[in-house]
Structures are given as C-alpha cells and as structure tokens.
C-alpha positions in Angstrom: 4.9 35.5 -9.8 3.2 35.4 -6.4 3.1 38.8 -4.7 3.9 37.8 -1.2 6.4 39.2 1.3 7.1 37.7 4.7 9.8 38.8 7.1 10.9 36.2 9.6 12.7 38.0 12.5 15.0 37.1 15.3 15.4 33.4 14.5 18.5 31.3 14.6 19.4 30.1 11.1 21.0 26.6 10.7 23.1 25.7 7.7 25.3 22.7 7.1 28.2 24.8 8.3 27.0 26.9 11.2 24.2 28.6 13.2 23.7 32.3 13.4 21.0 34.8 14.4 19.4 36.4 11.4 16.2 37.6 9.7 14.9 36.1 6.5 13.0 38.1 3.9 10.8 36.1 1.6 9.6 37.7 -1.6 7.1 35.7 -3.6 8.3 32.1 -3.5 12.0 32.6 -2.9 14.3 34.0 -0.3 15.2 37.6 -1.1 17.6 38.4 1.7 19.2 37.1 4.9 20.7 39.4 7.5 20.4 41.0 10.9 17.8 43.7 11.5 16.5 43.6 7.9 14.2 46.6 7.2 10.4 45.9 7.3 9.2 46.4 3.8 5.8 47.9 3.3 3.1 45.2 3.2 5.4 42.5 4.5 4.0 40.2 7.1 6.3 40.0 10.1 6.7 36.6 11.9 8.5 36.5 15.2 10.9 33.6 15.4 12.5 34.5 18.7 13.7 31.3 20.4 13.2 29.2 17.3 15.5 27.6 14.9 15.1 28.4 11.2 15.9 25.2 9.2 15.8 24.7 5.4 12.8 22.6 4.5 13.5 18.9 5.1 13.9 16.8 1.9 12.8 13.2 2.5 14.4 11.5 -0.5 12.8 8.1 0.0 9.0 7.9 0.6 6.2 5.8 -0.6 3.1 7.9 -0.5 -0.1 6.3 -2.0 2.0 3.1 -2.6 0.6 0.3 -4.8 3.0 -2.7 -4.9 0.6 -4.8 -6.9 0.0 -6.8 -3.7 -0.6 -4.2 -1.1 -1.8 -0.5 -1.1 -1.1 2.0 1.6 -4.1 3.9 2.9 -2.9 7.4 2.3 -3.6 9.7 -0.6 -1.3 12.5 -1.5 -3.3 15.1 0.4 -3.1 13.0 3.6 0.5 12.0 3.0 1.7 15.5 2.2 -0.1 17.0 5.1 1.6 14.6 7.6 4.9 15.4 6.0 4.3 19.1 6.4 3.6 18.6 10.1 7.1 17.0 10.2 8.8 19.9 8.5 9.2 18.1 5.2 8.7 20.5 2.2 9.9 18.2 -0.6 9.8 14.4 -1.1 11.5 12.3 -3.7 9.0 9.5 -4.1 8.7 6.8 -6.8 7.0 6.3 -10.2 6.8 2.6 -10.8 7.1 1.3 -14.3 4.7 -1.7 -14.3 5.1 -4.4 -17.0 4.4 -3.1 -20.4 4.4 0.6 -19.4 6.5 3.4 -20.9 8.3 5.7 -18.6 6.1 8.6 -19.5 3.0 6.6 -18.7 4.3 5.6 -15.3 5.1 9.2 -14.5 1.8 10.6 -15.8 -0.1 8.2 -13.4 2.0 9.4 -10.5 1.5 13.1 -11.4 -2.2 12.5 -11.5 -2.1 10.9 -8.0 0.1 13.6 -6.6 -2.1 16.5 -7.8 -3.5 17.1 -4.3 -0.1 17.4 -2.6 0.6 20.4 -0.5 4.4 19.9 -0.6 6.7 19.7 -3.6 7.7 16.4 -5.0 10.1 14.7 -7.4 10.2 11.1 -8.5 12.7 8.3 -8.9 11.7 6.1 -11.8 11.4 2.5 -10.7 12.8 0.6 -13.7 11.3 -2.9 -14.0 10.7 -3.5 -17.7 13.5 -2.4 -19.9 14.5 -5.2 -22.4 18.1 -5.7 -23.6 18.8 -3.4 -26.5 16.3 -0.7 -25.3 18.5 1.1 -22.8 18.4 4.3 -24.8 14.9 4.8 -23.3 16.6 5.9 -20.1 17.7 8.9 -22.1 14.1 10.0 -22.1 14.0 10.4 -18.4 15.7 13.8 -18.2 13.2 15.1 -20.7 10.5 14.1 -18.2 12.3 15.8 -15.4 13.6 12.6 -13.8 17.3 12.4 -12.6 17.3 9.1 -10.7 16.2 5.5 -11.0 15.4 2.8 -8.5 16.7 -0.8 -8.9 16.4 -3.9 -6.8 18.6 -6.9 -6.2 15.6 -8.9 -4.7 11.8 -9.3 -5.0 11.5 -11.8 -7.8 9.9 -11.7 -10.3 8.5 -8.1 -10.3 11.3 -5.8 -9.3 14.4 -8.1 -9.3 17.4 -7.2 -11.6 20.1 -9.8 -12.2 23.7 -8.7 -12.2 23.9 -8.5 -16.0 20.8 -6.2 -16.0 22.3 -4.1 -13.2 25.5 -3.6 -15.2 23.8 -2.6 -18.4 21.4 -0.3 -16.6 24.2 1.3 -14.6 26.1 1.8 -17.8 23.2 3.6 -19.5 22.4 5.6 -16.3 25.9 6.9 -16.3 25.6 7.9 -20.0 22.5 9.9 -19.4 23.5 11.5 -16.0 21.1 9.5 -13.9 21.8 8.5 -10.3 20.8 4.9 -9.3 19.1 4.2 -5.9 19.5 0.5 -5.2 17.7 -1.8 -2.7 20.5 -4.2 -1.8 19.7 -7.7 -0.6 21.0 -11.0 -2.0 17.8 -12.6 -3.4 19.1 -16.2 -3.2 20.1 -15.8 0.5 16.7 -14.2 1.4 14.7 -16.8 -0.6 16.6 -19.7 1.0 16.2 -18.3 4.5 12.5 -17.7 4.0 12.0 -21.2 2.7 13.7 -22.7 5.8 11.5 -20.7 8.1 8.3 -21.6 6.2 9.2 -25.3 6.2 9.8 -25.2 9.9 6.5 -23.4 10.5 8.2 -20.3 11.7 6.2 -17.7 9.9 5.0 -15.7 12.9 6.0 -12.0 13.1 8.6 -12.9 15.7 10.6 -14.6 13.0 10.7 -11.7 10.6 14.1 -10.5 11.7 15.6 -13.9 10.9 14.1 -13.9 7.4 16.4 -11.4 5.8 19.9 -11.8 7.3 22.4 -9.0 7.4 24.8 -10.8 5.1 22.2 -10.6 2.3 22.3 -6.8 2.5 26.1 -6.6 2.8 26.9 -9.0 0.0 24.5 -7.3 -2.4 25.9 -3.9 -1.4 29.5 -5.0 -2.2 28.3 -6.4 -5.5 26.3 -3.3 -6.5 29.2 -1.0 -5.6 31.6 -3.1 -7.8 29.2 -3.1 -10.7 28.5 0.6 -10.5 32.2 1.3 -10.3 32.8 -0.7 -13.5 30.1 1.3 -15.2 31.2 4.6 -13.9 27.7 5.1 -12.5 26.6 7.2 -9.5 24.9 5.0 -6.9 23.0 5.4 -3.7 22.7 2.4 -1.3 19.1 2.4 0.0 18.1 2.2 3.7 21.3 0.8 5.1 20.4 -1.3 8.2 23.9 -2.4 9.1 27.0 -0.3 9.7 29.1 -2.4 7.2 26.6 -1.4 4.4 27.2 2.3 4.8 30.9 1.8 5.6 31.4 0.1 2.2 29.7 3.0 0.4 31.8 5.5 2.3 35.0 3.6 1.5 34.1 3.5 -2.2 33.6 7.2 -2.1 37.0 7.8 -0.5 38.6 6.0 -3.4 36.9 8.3 -5.9 33.7 6.4 -6.7 30.4 8.4 -6.8 28.7 6.3 -4.0 26.4 7.3 -1.2 24.2 5.7 1.4 21.0 6.5 3.3 19.6 5.2 6.5 16.4 5.8 8.5 15.3 6.4 12.1 14.1 2.9 12.5 17.7 1.5 12.0 19.2 4.2 14.2 16.7 3.8 17.1 15.0 0.4 17.0 16.5 -3.1 17.1 15.6 -6.8 16.7 14.8 -7.4 20.3 11.5 -5.7 19.6 10.4 -8.8 17.6 9.8 -10.5 20.9 6.9 -8.1 21.7 4.3 -6.5 19.4 6.4 -7.6 16.5 3.7 -6.5 14.0 4.8 -2.9 14.6 8.2 -3.6 13.1 7.7 -5.5 9.9 9.9 -3.8 7.2 12.5 -4.7 4.7 15.3 -4.9 5.6 14.3 -5.9 9.1 15.6 -4.5 12.3 19.1 -5.6 13.4 20.9 -6.4 16.7 21.4 -3.4 19.1 25.1 -3.1 18.2 24.2 -2.1 14.7 22.2 1.0 15.6 25.1 2.3 17.7 27.6 1.6 14.9 25.3 3.5 12.5 25.2 6.5 14.8 29.0 6.5 14.8 29.1 6.5 11.0 26.5 9.3 10.9 28.4 11.5 13.3 31.6 10.9 11.3 29.9 12.1 8.1 30.0 8.6 6.5 26.2 8.3 6.0 25.0 10.8 3.5 21.2 11.0 3.9 18.5 10.4 6.6 15.2 9.4 5.0 12.1 7.6 6.2 11.2 4.9 3.6 7.7 6.0 4.7 4.8 3.5 4.1 1.5 4.4 5.6 -0.2 1.1 6.0 -3.0 1.0 8.5 -2.8 -0.9 11.7 -5.5 -3.2 10.6 -3.5 -4.1 7.5 -0.5 -5.0 9.7 -2.6 -7.1 12.1 -4.5 -9.0 9.5 -2.2 -12.1 9.6 0.3 -13.1 12.3 2.5 -14.2 9.4 5.5 -12.1 8.2 5.1 -13.5 4.6 1.6 -12.0 4.4 2.2 -8.7 6.3 2.9 -5.6 4.2 6.4 -4.3 5.0 7.1 -0.7 5.7 6.6 1.8 8.5 5.0 5.3 8.7 7.6 8.0 9.5 7.4 11.4 7.7 5.9 13.2 10.6 8.3 11.9 13.2 11.6 12.0 11.3 12.7 15.5 12.4 11.6 15.4 16.1 13.2 12.0 16.6 16.5 13.0 15.1 16.4 16.3 16.9 15.9 14.4 20.2 18.0 11.3 19.9 20.6 12.7 17.6 21.1 16.4 18.5 19.8 16.7 22.0 21.7 13.6 23.1 24.9 14.9 21.5 25.4 12.3 18.8 25.2 14.9 16.0 24.8 18.7 15.9 22.2 20.8 14.2 24.5 21.4 11.2 24.9 17.7 10.8 21.1 17.3 10.8 20.7 19.9 8.1 23.4 18.4 6.0 21.9 14.9 5.9 18.2 15.9 5.8 18.3 18.9 3.5 21.6 19.8 1.8 22.9 16.3 0.8 19.6 15.1 -0.6 19.3 18.3 -2.6 22.8 18.0 -4.0 22.8 14.2 -4.6 19.5 14.4 -6.5 20.2 17.7 -8.3 17.6 19.8 -6.5 20.3 22.2 -5.2 20.3 25.2 -4.7 16.6 25.5 -5.5 15.9 23.2 -2.6 17.8 22.5 0.7 19.5 25.9 0.9 19.1 29.0 3.1 20.3 31.6 0.7 18.9 34.4 -1.5 17.3 33.0 -4.7 16.5 29.6 -3.2 12.9 28.5 -2.7 11.6 29.8 0.6 11.2 26.3 2.1 11.6 26.8 5.8 10.9 25.1 9.1 10.5 27.1 12.3 11.4 24.6 15.0 11.2 25.0 18.8 14.1 23.0 20.2 12.9 23.4 23.8 9.4 21.9 23.4 8.9 18.6 25.1 6.4 15.9 24.3 5.8 12.3 23.3 5.0 10.4 20.1 1.3 9.4 20.2 -0.4 7.9 17.2 -3.7 9.6 18.0 -2.0 13.0 17.8 -0.3 12.3 14.5 -1.6 13.1 11.0 -0.3 10.0 9.3 -3.2 7.6 8.6 -1.6 4.4 10.0 -3.2 4.6 13.4 0.0 3.5 15.0 3.7 4.4 15.3 6.7 2.2 15.8 7.8 5.0 18.2 4.7 5.1 20.3 5.4 6.7 23.7 8.9 7.8 22.8 9.9 11.1 24.4 10.6 14.0 22.0 12.5 17.3 22.6 11.6 19.8 20.0 8.7 20.3 17.7 7.8 21.9 14.4 6.0 25.2 15.0 5.5 26.3 11.3 6.4 25.0 7.9 6.6 27.1 4.8 6.8 25.8 1.2 7.9 28.4 -1.4 7.0 31.2 1.0 3.5 29.8 1.8 2.6 28.6 5.2 1.6 24.9 5.2 1.6 24.6 9.0 1.3 27.8 11.1 1.7 27.7 14.8 0.7 24.1 14.8 -2.3 24.5 12.6 -2.7 23.1 9.0 -3.4 26.1 6.7 -2.3 24.8 3.3 -4.4 24.7 0.2 -5.0 21.4 -1.5 -2.8 20.9 -4.6 -0.4 23.8 -3.8 2.6 21.5 -4.2 4.4 21.2 -7.5 6.4 18.6 -9.4 10.1 19.6 -9.3 11.8 18.8 -12.6 15.4 17.7 -12.3 18.2 17.8 -14.8 20.9 15.1 -15.3 24.0 15.3 -13.2 27.4 14.2 -14.7 29.6 13.9 -11.6 32.9 14.0 -13.5 32.0 17.5 -14.6 31.3 18.7 -11.0 
C-alpha cells in the first residue's frame, strides 16, 4: 500500500448526475472521503482547486497505442502514447491485443503487456479475435482468466480481420456464454470492396476520393446485421466508431427493446465532415471516413439525448510523413491522433456550446465506459473506495489546438487551429500526479494492467 495523502480543496466535483462543491481526500491509491471542509490530516499535501472542475479520470475505451496492423506501424511507444493521454486527462485506456495467425490468446496478451510496460496510465485490453477455428470456441473461456472481458470483431478487412456471418454468430454465442462483450467494426465488406474497385478502375485513388470509398450504407447495413446476430446469440455488443446517426440510432433502438447493445462515436465524426476532403485531405484519412455535414449534427442530437453511450478517440498516432507518403487513399494508413484533444474539444464544442452538459460528458467519457467494460466502480467513479483517478480542469482557459504544442508524436492534428475553451491543469492516476500544473511529472512504467472479470448482463 502506497503511503500517500492528498487533499484537493475547493473544487467543483462533476458526476454523471450533478455538480457540487467539495473536497477530495486521497489516501494511498484510492479516494478516502468526499465532503465540504474536510479536515487536513497530518502529512497530507493540500492542492487548491478553487475555480477548477474535478472530473473522474477519462477512460478512452478505444485506442491504438503502438499499433502494428501487419502493414503499418504507428510511431508512438507506450511511454509517448500514455504521456499524451495524461495531458488529455485520460487515466485509463482500453486498447487492443491482436491475435495474429497461429497465436494463442495468452501469447497475444503477453506481447502487449511487454509493450505497455512503460505506460504511465492504466490500461486494459480488448482481445482482437482473428484465428479461432470452428470447434475451438471454448478458448474464449480462457480470456477471463487472463483479465480480458471484451473482444474485437470485424465485418470487413479481408483476409486478416474479417469474420463472416457464421463466424460472428458462433463467436457471439460463445462470448455470451463466457460473459464477454463484443466490440464490432461494422462495414459491409462486399460494398466497400466493390466501391474501392470502381474508384481504382477509374483512376480515382487520390485522397480526395477517400470519402467515397466506404459509403454510409456499408456501415449501416453491417450494423443492422450485427445487432440481429448478437440478439439471436444473446450477446452484449458495442458498435464501434459510429460515423452516421442511423448507426447509433439502431443500437439505441435495440437497447430499448431489451437487447444489450451500445454504440460509441468520436470527435472526428461529431466535428469534421466530408467537405474537408476537398482540401488537405491527407489529414482526414480514417475508417469509416468522414460523412456529410448533416450527419455530425444528427450525431450531436443523439448524444444529447443519451442515445450514444461512449465518446472515444480511435487514436492512431501515425506521423505526418506516413500520411503524406502517397497521394493514394489505398496506400495511406487510416486513423487519426486524438487522445490529447478529446477532452478539450468536447468541453468546447459540446459543453461550452450547450449541446451537452458536464454531467453528460462524465457519463459518456468515464462512467459508461467503466460500466460497459466492467471497470466500475474501480474506475470512472468519484466515490470513496474508487481509484483516485482525477482530472483538475480549468473550464475558463482559452486556447487553440496547435500540433507543435501537443505531446502526440504525429506532428499534425486534424483539428489544427481549432479554438478551445478549457484545459487540463493536472491529472492524477491512483493518487499520483501524472501532469501537475501543466508539467509532466509521472514515472515511466507507473501504469498497471487492469484485470476485468466477465459480466453477465442478465444477472445485473
């Protein structure tokens, strides 16, 4: 047990239900007490949070730190990636352990744990299931023993990641049996392949055509199919990075009928649109691509109505040089950097502009990810006994997104020059300062793997 006491005084605490002035007493790695005018214990460090919001640590439940797809590798290691996340108020990520061909699940996890050893934030993993032959589904039952509660599946990206409908159904069935939640990338592979072939045949492979390469219908059709298959199997399912409103609306409608179904979206789909492919299109190559402007407004409406469950980044820290290597969307690595800008962007264009309130932000960026992925109440909660993962946030600070001031390694941001209102002042992970008054003070390797137990939703 770490002998550490910190008293955060005069802040405004934000939960998924309300905001209220209070002090927070941290003892060791956990929150010991919350209240007004808490006594100053002997030896406790006192931190003045006057004028600051005290948020639970942000949980980014969809990141790709030190990503290796087999074709492309991001430039960040876990020290760089976790440092940037800490500057963004993120104290926990749920990243991915990829099962490459011929690997056992424990081998895939061991490799990721070795890579993540330098992390300053805590981390959990979705297991990316890519090689599980028919008849060997019981291997999914080993994942809870490894501390894994969720798997990642794809309806596209032949031949490496793609799962046919029969495979999806058998994997959903087994996931439900073992209390695993399935995160699914939904795009109809046939529609995407056909559209890409047409563009290539026409010689339209420049970045400007990327938006046309993966049509909205591909995402929507695959989402409907995945929800139907998951319902038949009784499996909990999360629809990944919804780029259209219909995608999230279908998941919300399924949930209203009693299905365990959720959706996530990202700042890029809430704030950017496909008109950007007409200028500096290289900045916006990602899958699914950006959509028409009407989609982002409709996504905001769903978010404010509580029908989108999580805000994540789908963070991929490719360098600018990797993006600029070929003016060809079929050869450009897809994915955008975003951990450091997630919180300030949503605080600015969500909260400050009145689309959502602070409690909504905490709900979709801390509480819901913790509950859906069985990290709650260890993570995502401001309550005694929970990990002391906290963000001290100044809602009045004003600034701009500038790549040269960020700690992500990409060297660019899709939000370059965007105005921000609010900034992270300090970030604490399990009671330890990672960022303090804007300065990085964390120790390499202080982050830990967070083991998760299975969740059987019918017993909730």
